[in-house]
C-alpha positions as CSV (number, residue, x, y, z in Angstrom):
1,X,93.4,74.0,116.2
2,X,95.7,74.8,113.2
3,X,99.4,75.4,113.9
4,X,100.7,76.3,110.6
5,X,99.3,76.8,107.1
6,X,101.0,73.8,105.9
7,X,98.7,71.7,108.3
8,X,95.8,73.3,106.5
9,X,96.7,72.1,103.1
10,X,94.8,68.9,103.1
11,X,91.6,70.6,104.7
12,X,91.7,73.5,101.9
13,X,92.4,71.0,99.2
14,X,89.4,68.7,100.1
15,X,87.1,71.8,100.7
16,X,88.2,73.6,97.5
17,X,87.7,70.3,95.4
18,X,84.1,69.9,97.0
19,X,83.3,73.6,96.2
20,X,84.6,73.3,92.6
21,X,82.6,70.0,92.2
22,X,79.4,71.7,93.4
23,X,79.9,74.7,90.9
24,X,80.5,72.0,88.1
25,X,77.2,70.2,88.5
26,X,75.4,69.6,85.3
27,X,72.0,70.8,86.5
28,X,73.5,74.4,86.5
29,X,74.3,74.4,83.0
30,X,71.5,72.1,81.5
31,X,68.5,73.1,83.6
32,X,69.3,76.5,85.4
33,X,70.4,78.5,82.3
34,X,74.1,79.0,83.3
35,X,76.1,78.9,79.8
36,X,78.6,76.0,79.9
37,X,81.5,78.4,78.9
38,X,84.6,79.7,80.6
39,X,82.8,82.9,82.0
40,X,79.7,80.7,82.9
41,X,81.9,78.6,84.9
42,X,83.5,81.6,86.6
43,X,80.2,82.9,87.5
44,X,79.1,79.5,89.1
45,X,82.3,79.1,90.9
46,X,81.9,82.6,92.1
47,X,78.5,82.2,93.3
48,X,79.8,79.0,95.4
49,X,82.5,80.8,96.7
50,X,80.4,83.6,97.6
51,X,78.1,81.5,99.5
52,X,80.9,79.5,101.3
53,X,82.7,82.8,102.2
54,X,79.5,84.4,103.6
55,X,79.2,81.4,105.8
56,X,82.7,81.2,107.0
57,X,82.6,85.0,108.2
58,X,80.6,83.6,111.0
59,X,83.0,80.9,111.9
60,X,85.7,80.6,114.4
61,X,89.2,82.0,113.5
62,X,90.3,78.7,112.3
63,X,87.3,78.3,109.8
64,X,88.0,82.0,108.6
65,X,91.7,80.9,108.1
66,X,90.7,77.9,106.1
67,X,88.1,80.1,104.0
68,X,90.9,82.7,103.3
69,X,93.3,79.9,102.0
70,X,90.4,78.4,99.7
71,X,89.8,82.0,98.2
72,X,93.5,82.3,97.7
73,X,93.4,78.8,95.9
74,X,90.3,80.1,93.8
75,X,92.5,83.1,92.6
76,X,95.4,80.9,92.0
77,X,93.2,78.5,90.0
78,X,91.8,81.6,87.9
79,X,95.4,82.5,87.2
80,X,96.4,79.2,86.1
81,X,93.2,78.7,83.8
82,X,94.0,82.3,82.1
83,X,97.5,81.1,81.5
84,X,96.3,77.8,80.1
85,X,93.9,79.7,77.7
86,X,97.2,81.2,76.4
87,X,97.0,84.7,77.6
88,X,100.4,86.3,77.7
89,X,102.2,86.9,81.0
90,X,102.1,90.6,80.4
91,X,98.2,90.5,80.1
92,X,97.7,88.0,83.3
93,X,98.0,90.6,86.0
94,X,95.6,93.1,84.3
95,X,93.0,90.4,83.8
96,X,93.4,88.9,87.2
97,X,92.6,92.4,88.6
98,X,89.6,92.6,86.4
99,X,88.3,89.3,87.5
100,X,89.0,90.0,91.4
101,X,87.1,93.3,90.8
102,X,84.0,91.3,89.3
103,X,84.2,88.9,92.2
104,X,84.0,91.2,95.0
105,X,81.4,93.4,92.9
106,X,79.4,90.1,92.9
107,X,80.2,89.6,96.6
108,X,78.5,92.9,97.4
109,X,75.6,92.6,95.0
110,X,74.8,89.1,95.8
111,X,75.2,89.7,99.6
112,X,72.7,92.5,99.8
113,X,69.9,90.2,98.0
114,X,71.0,87.4,100.1
115,X,70.9,89.5,103.3
116,X,67.4,90.4,102.3
117,X,66.5,87.0,101.4
118,X,65.2,88.8,98.0
119,X,65.0,86.0,95.2
120,X,64.0,88.5,92.8
121,X,66.9,90.8,93.5
122,X,69.4,88.1,93.6
123,X,67.8,86.8,90.3
124,X,68.3,90.2,88.6
125,X,71.9,90.4,90.0
126,X,72.7,86.9,88.6
127,X,71.2,87.6,85.4
128,X,73.2,90.9,84.8
129,X,76.2,89.0,85.5
130,X,75.5,85.6,84.0
131,X,73.9,86.9,80.8
132,X,75.1,90.6,80.3
133,X,74.9,90.5,76.5
134,X,71.0,90.2,76.4
135,X,67.9,91.5,78.3
136,X,66.1,88.8,76.9
137,X,68.1,86.0,79.0
138,X,66.4,83.3,80.7
139,X,65.1,84.0,84.2
140,X,67.5,83.3,86.9
141,X,64.9,82.8,89.7
142,X,65.6,79.1,90.0
143,X,69.2,79.5,90.5
144,X,68.6,82.5,93.0
145,X,66.3,80.2,94.9
146,X,69.0,77.5,94.9
147,X,71.5,80.1,96.5
148,X,69.1,81.1,99.0
149,X,68.4,77.7,100.1
150,X,72.2,76.9,99.8
151,X,72.9,79.7,102.1
152,X,70.2,78.7,104.8
153,X,71.8,75.1,104.8
154,X,75.2,76.7,105.0
155,X,74.2,78.7,108.1
156,X,72.9,75.6,109.7
157,X,76.1,73.7,109.0
158,X,78.0,72.8,112.1
159,X,81.3,74.5,112.9
160,X,83.2,71.2,112.9
161,X,82.1,70.6,109.4
162,X,83.3,73.9,108.3
163,X,86.7,73.9,110.0
164,X,87.5,70.3,108.8
165,X,86.9,71.1,105.1
166,X,83.9,68.9,104.8
167,X,81.3,71.3,103.8
168,X,79.1,69.7,100.8
169,X,76.5,71.6,98.8
170,X,73.4,70.0,97.7
171,X,72.6,70.0,94.0
172,X,69.5,72.0,92.9
173,X,67.9,68.6,92.3
174,X,68.9,67.3,95.9
175,X,67.5,70.4,97.4
176,X,64.1,70.0,95.5
177,X,63.7,66.6,97.1
178,X,64.1,68.0,100.7
């Protein structure tokens, strides 16, 4: 279906925009206790990317190619954001390595809980990452339940929606209405 990476650009751009839009929904920050900070936004975008990546590992080759380009765009976006924050060029590679390690660690930790449909285990992992500074942080169970419901929706998403970059994640509010 895809002849060159250049042909994927429009699909990748559209899907990446939809995923980042989902991660920036105000409900996560206002109702589900994700801090509206640089790291809070990194955590939400990481969670959204992990859910998307888990869906696309079950895709056809073209869906997996698009997913890889979206993950590449995610890391390019992080690199750009670090530079915009005024981090010196010498420090960027070290920070990128740390953030990539954090992302892939989350992919593994969240993946285990998602595989087991374990909302409590996922909530605990989310709490460790989103609120590492305090043991008294708000309960992440609602965010974990959103993630589990979102994964189920993604699994049921038709392949043509995935390969055309048209995956839309429902907000926590919309999921509650279903």
